[in-house]
ChimeraX commands (.cxc) that place a marker at each C-alpha (Angstrom):
marker #1 position 171.64,-145.19,-102.87 radius 0.5
marker #1 position 169.77,-146.73,-99.91 radius 0.5
marker #1 position 169.28,-143.30,-98.33 radius 0.5
marker #1 position 167.81,-141.87,-101.55 radius 0.5
marker #1 position 165.38,-144.81,-101.82 radius 0.5
marker #1 position 164.36,-144.44,-98.17 radius 0.5
marker #1 position 163.84,-140.69,-98.57 radius 0.5
marker #1 position 161.74,-141.21,-101.67 radius 0.5
marker #1 position 159.61,-143.86,-99.93 radius 0.5
marker #1 position 159.01,-141.55,-96.94 radius 0.5
marker #1 position 158.06,-138.66,-99.21 radius 0.5
marker #1 position 155.53,-140.86,-101.03 radius 0.5
marker #1 position 154.03,-142.02,-97.69 radius 0.5
marker #1 position 153.65,-138.42,-96.46 radius 0.5
marker #1 position 152.07,-137.34,-99.72 radius 0.5
marker #1 position 149.62,-140.25,-99.68 radius 0.5
marker #1 position 148.66,-139.57,-96.05 radius 0.5
marker #1 position 148.02,-135.87,-96.64 radius 0.5
marker #1 position 145.95,-136.61,-99.77 radius 0.5
marker #1 position 143.83,-139.16,-97.88 radius 0.5
marker #1 position 143.24,-136.67,-95.07 radius 0.5
marker #1 position 142.10,-134.02,-97.53 radius 0.5
marker #1 position 139.69,-136.44,-99.23 radius 0.5
marker #1 position 138.26,-138.30,-96.25 radius 0.5
marker #1 position 137.43,-135.87,-93.50 radius 0.5
marker #1 position 140.19,-133.46,-92.87 radius 0.5
marker #1 position 137.97,-131.79,-90.25 radius 0.5
marker #1 position 135.17,-130.79,-92.62 radius 0.5
marker #1 position 132.28,-132.81,-91.16 radius 0.5
marker #1 position 129.90,-135.31,-92.73 radius 0.5
marker #1 position 127.97,-134.82,-95.95 radius 0.5
marker #1 position 125.18,-137.30,-96.02 radius 0.5
marker #1 position 124.51,-140.92,-95.35 radius 0.5
marker #1 position 126.56,-140.80,-92.15 radius 0.5
marker #1 position 123.77,-140.81,-89.60 radius 0.5
marker #1 position 124.66,-137.45,-88.09 radius 0.5
marker #1 position 123.90,-133.94,-89.11 radius 0.5
marker #1 position 126.73,-132.19,-90.89 radius 0.5
marker #1 position 129.13,-130.58,-88.47 radius 0.5
marker #1 position 132.04,-128.23,-88.72 radius 0.5
marker #1 position 132.61,-125.82,-91.53 radius 0.5
marker #1 position 132.51,-127.46,-94.96 radius 0.5
marker #1 position 134.77,-126.12,-97.64 radius 0.5
marker #1 position 133.46,-123.28,-99.68 radius 0.5
marker #1 position 132.56,-120.22,-97.63 radius 0.5
marker #1 position 129.36,-118.27,-98.17 radius 0.5
marker #1 position 128.53,-118.10,-94.46 radius 0.5
marker #1 position 127.12,-115.17,-92.54 radius 0.5
marker #1 position 129.05,-111.91,-92.57 radius 0.5
marker #1 position 131.79,-111.63,-89.95 radius 0.5
marker #1 position 130.40,-110.64,-86.57 radius 0.5
marker #1 position 126.91,-111.92,-87.40 radius 0.5
marker #1 position 126.84,-115.39,-85.92 radius 0.5
marker #1 position 123.47,-117.12,-86.05 radius 0.5
marker #1 position 122.82,-119.85,-83.48 radius 0.5
marker #1 position 122.07,-123.14,-85.31 radius 0.5
marker #1 position 118.74,-123.56,-83.51 radius 0.5
marker #1 position 117.52,-120.30,-85.08 radius 0.5
marker #1 position 118.24,-121.27,-88.69 radius 0.5
marker #1 position 115.45,-122.51,-90.96 radius 0.5
marker #1 position 116.64,-125.31,-93.23 radius 0.5
marker #1 position 114.61,-126.22,-96.32 radius 0.5
marker #1 position 114.67,-129.61,-97.97 radius 0.5
marker #1 position 112.78,-132.51,-99.48 radius 0.5
marker #1 position 112.01,-135.68,-97.51 radius 0.5
marker #1 position 113.77,-138.70,-99.03 radius 0.5
marker #1 position 112.75,-141.34,-96.47 radius 0.5
marker #1 position 111.11,-141.71,-93.07 radius 0.5
marker #1 position 111.95,-144.43,-90.54 radius 0.5
marker #1 position 109.45,-144.29,-87.68 radius 0.5
marker #1 position 111.11,-147.27,-85.94 radius 0.5
marker #1 position 114.29,-145.23,-85.33 radius 0.5
marker #1 position 112.74,-141.73,-85.37 radius 0.5
marker #1 position 114.88,-140.75,-88.38 radius 0.5
marker #1 position 114.02,-138.74,-91.44 radius 0.5
marker #1 position 116.38,-138.41,-94.40 radius 0.5
marker #1 position 116.23,-134.99,-96.01 radius 0.5
marker #1 position 117.94,-133.58,-99.09 radius 0.5
marker #1 position 118.47,-130.00,-97.95 radius 0.5
marker #1 position 119.34,-126.81,-99.79 radius 0.5
marker #1 position 122.57,-124.91,-99.06 radius 0.5
marker #1 position 122.46,-123.20,-95.65 radius 0.5
marker #1 position 124.58,-120.05,-95.82 radius 0.5
marker #1 position 124.10,-119.19,-92.13 radius 0.5
marker #1 position 125.66,-122.54,-91.15 radius 0.5
marker #1 position 128.12,-122.61,-94.06 radius 0.5
marker #1 position 126.65,-125.90,-95.36 radius 0.5
marker #1 position 126.54,-126.94,-98.97 radius 0.5
marker #1 position 123.46,-128.80,-100.21 radius 0.5
marker #1 position 123.38,-132.42,-99.10 radius 0.5
marker #1 position 121.34,-135.38,-97.98 radius 0.5
marker #1 position 121.44,-136.52,-94.35 radius 0.5
marker #1 position 119.42,-138.80,-92.08 radius 0.5
marker #1 position 118.40,-136.71,-89.06 radius 0.5
marker #1 position 117.01,-137.90,-85.74 radius 0.5
marker #1 position 113.84,-136.14,-84.59 radius 0.5
marker #1 position 113.55,-134.97,-80.99 radius 0.5
marker #1 position 110.00,-136.37,-80.74 radius 0.5
marker #1 position 108.44,-139.06,-82.91 radius 0.5
marker #1 position 105.26,-136.98,-83.15 radius 0.5
marker #1 position 107.15,-134.59,-85.45 radius 0.5
marker #1 position 107.00,-137.25,-88.18 radius 0.5
marker #1 position 103.18,-137.42,-88.16 radius 0.5
marker #1 position 101.69,-136.05,-91.35 radius 0.5
marker #1 position 105.05,-135.72,-93.12 radius 0.5
marker #1 position 105.40,-137.70,-96.36 radius 0.5
marker #1 position 108.25,-138.79,-98.63 radius 0.5
marker #1 position 108.75,-136.27,-101.44 radius 0.5
marker #1 position 107.31,-133.41,-99.40 radius 0.5
marker #1 position 109.18,-130.11,-99.13 radius 0.5
marker #1 position 109.76,-129.23,-95.47 radius 0.5
marker #1 position 111.23,-126.54,-93.25 radius 0.5
marker #1 position 113.12,-127.68,-90.15 radius 0.5
marker #1 position 115.41,-126.55,-87.35 radius 0.5
marker #1 position 118.13,-128.41,-85.49 radius 0.5
marker #1 position 119.22,-128.42,-81.89 radius 0.5
marker #1 position 122.02,-130.73,-80.74 radius 0.5
marker #1 position 121.97,-132.36,-84.20 radius 0.5
marker #1 position 118.30,-133.36,-83.80 radius 0.5
marker #1 position 115.30,-131.90,-85.57 radius 0.5
marker #1 position 113.14,-130.12,-83.00 radius 0.5
marker #1 position 110.93,-128.21,-85.48 radius 0.5
marker #1 position 109.60,-129.91,-88.62 radius 0.5
marker #1 position 106.75,-128.66,-90.79 radius 0.5
marker #1 position 105.61,-128.66,-94.39 radius 0.5
marker #1 position 107.20,-125.82,-96.36 radius 0.5
marker #1 position 104.92,-122.97,-97.29 radius 0.5
marker #1 position 106.43,-120.59,-99.83 radius 0.5
marker #1 position 104.35,-117.75,-98.38 radius 0.5
marker #1 position 105.99,-118.02,-94.96 radius 0.5
marker #1 position 108.25,-115.12,-94.10 radius 0.5
marker #1 position 111.83,-115.42,-92.96 radius 0.5
marker #1 position 110.74,-115.18,-89.32 radius 0.5
marker #1 position 110.71,-118.13,-86.97 radius 0.5
marker #1 position 108.30,-120.94,-87.79 radius 0.5
marker #1 position 105.62,-121.85,-85.28 radius 0.5
marker #1 position 106.99,-124.01,-82.51 radius 0.5
marker #1 position 106.13,-127.65,-83.12 radius 0.5
marker #1 position 108.19,-129.49,-80.62 radius 0.5
marker #1 position 109.57,-129.59,-77.11 radius 0.5
marker #1 position 110.37,-125.84,-77.01 radius 0.5
marker link #1:1,2 radius 0.2
marker link #1:2,3 radius 0.2
marker link #1:3,4 radius 0.2
marker link #1:4,5 radius 0.2
marker link #1:5,6 radius 0.2
marker link #1:6,7 radius 0.2
marker link #1:7,8 radius 0.2
marker link #1:8,9 radius 0.2
marker link #1:9,10 radius 0.2
marker link #1:10,11 radius 0.2
marker link #1:11,12 radius 0.2
marker link #1:12,13 radius 0.2
marker link #1:13,14 radius 0.2
marker link #1:14,15 radius 0.2
marker link #1:15,16 radius 0.2
marker link #1:16,17 radius 0.2
marker link #1:17,18 radius 0.2
marker link #1:18,19 radius 0.2
marker link #1:19,20 radius 0.2
marker link #1:20,21 radius 0.2
marker link #1:21,22 radius 0.2
marker link #1:22,23 radius 0.2
marker link #1:23,24 radius 0.2
marker link #1:24,25 radius 0.2
marker link #1:25,26 radius 0.2
marker link #1:26,27 radius 0.2
marker link #1:27,28 radius 0.2
marker link #1:28,29 radius 0.2
marker link #1:29,30 radius 0.2
marker link #1:30,31 radius 0.2
marker link #1:31,32 radius 0.2
marker link #1:32,33 radius 0.2
marker link #1:33,34 radius 0.2
marker link #1:34,35 radius 0.2
marker link #1:35,36 radius 0.2
marker link #1:36,37 radius 0.2
marker link #1:37,38 radius 0.2
marker link #1:38,39 radius 0.2
marker link #1:39,40 radius 0.2
marker link #1:40,41 radius 0.2
marker link #1:41,42 radius 0.2
marker link #1:42,43 radius 0.2
marker link #1:43,44 radius 0.2
marker link #1:44,45 radius 0.2
marker link #1:45,46 radius 0.2
marker link #1:46,47 radius 0.2
marker link #1:47,48 radius 0.2
marker link #1:48,49 radius 0.2
marker link #1:49,50 radius 0.2
marker link #1:50,51 radius 0.2
marker link #1:51,52 radius 0.2
marker link #1:52,53 radius 0.2
marker link #1:53,54 radius 0.2
marker link #1:54,55 radius 0.2
marker link #1:55,56 radius 0.2
marker link #1:56,57 radius 0.2
marker link #1:57,58 radius 0.2
marker link #1:58,59 radius 0.2
marker link #1:59,60 radius 0.2
marker link #1:60,61 radius 0.2
marker link #1:61,62 radius 0.2
marker link #1:62,63 radius 0.2
marker link #1:63,64 radius 0.2
marker link #1:64,65 radius 0.2
marker link #1:65,66 radius 0.2
marker link #1:66,67 radius 0.2
marker link #1:67,68 radius 0.2
marker link #1:68,69 radius 0.2
marker link #1:69,70 radius 0.2
marker link #1:70,71 radius 0.2
marker link #1:71,72 radius 0.2
marker link #1:72,73 radius 0.2
marker link #1:73,74 radius 0.2
marker link #1:74,75 radius 0.2
marker link #1:75,76 radius 0.2
marker link #1:76,77 radius 0.2
marker link #1:77,78 radius 0.2
marker link #1:78,79 radius 0.2
marker link #1:79,80 radius 0.2
marker link #1:80,81 radius 0.2
marker link #1:81,82 radius 0.2
marker link #1:82,83 radius 0.2
marker link #1:83,84 radius 0.2
marker link #1:84,85 radius 0.2
marker link #1:85,86 radius 0.2
marker link #1:86,87 radius 0.2
marker link #1:87,88 radius 0.2
marker link #1:88,89 radius 0.2
marker link #1:89,90 radius 0.2
marker link #1:90,91 radius 0.2
marker link #1:91,92 radius 0.2
marker link #1:92,93 radius 0.2
marker link #1:93,94 radius 0.2
marker link #1:94,95 radius 0.2
marker link #1:95,96 radius 0.2
marker link #1:96,97 radius 0.2
marker link #1:97,98 radius 0.2
marker link #1:98,99 radius 0.2
marker link #1:99,100 radius 0.2
marker link #1:100,101 radius 0.2
marker link #1:101,102 radius 0.2
marker link #1:102,103 radius 0.2
marker link #1:103,104 radius 0.2
marker link #1:104,105 radius 0.2
marker link #1:105,106 radius 0.2
marker link #1:106,107 radius 0.2
marker link #1:107,108 radius 0.2
marker link #1:108,109 radius 0.2
marker link #1:109,110 radius 0.2
marker link #1:110,111 radius 0.2
marker link #1:111,112 radius 0.2
marker link #1:112,113 radius 0.2
marker link #1:113,114 radius 0.2
marker link #1:114,115 radius 0.2
marker link #1:115,116 radius 0.2
marker link #1:116,117 radius 0.2
marker link #1:117,118 radius 0.2
marker link #1:118,119 radius 0.2
marker link #1:119,120 radius 0.2
marker link #1:120,121 radius 0.2
marker link #1:121,122 radius 0.2
marker link #1:122,123 radius 0.2
marker link #1:123,124 radius 0.2
marker link #1:124,125 radius 0.2
marker link #1:125,126 radius 0.2
marker link #1:126,127 radius 0.2
marker link #1:127,128 radius 0.2
marker link #1:128,129 radius 0.2
marker link #1:129,130 radius 0.2
marker link #1:130,131 radius 0.2
marker link #1:131,132 radius 0.2
marker link #1:132,133 radius 0.2
marker link #1:133,134 radius 0.2
marker link #1:134,135 radius 0.2
marker link #1:135,136 radius 0.2
marker link #1:136,137 radius 0.2
marker link #1:137,138 radius 0.2
marker link #1:138,139 radius 0.2
marker link #1:139,140 radius 0.2
marker link #1:140,141 radius 0.2
view
């Protein structure tokens, strides 16, 4: 009887551990509020076709500014899904590469931005008439 109870207890522990791993991380990167840009492939799919890998620093991300903190050079953006990076929509505080990128940007404004090393290096107001090509360089590049 003791062996059955011990086996049952171990099975419950393993089940609880695997459920917690699936809910809290499990290798799928952050999804907002965490202070870092999302990383790793989130669940879901919808990325670029096989063989067509797009470098992250060449992907335009569109979102709406939720808050700006000039003291820490952070901007929180609620962004749309990014198929090329396999990201679902989310809200994340991003660090900007240069504080001057925050000048003229306002809370509630729709913006287009690009990331390099999990920092925004291009940030500009969104213009619906802009093509899919690269935005003008507004940063250290």
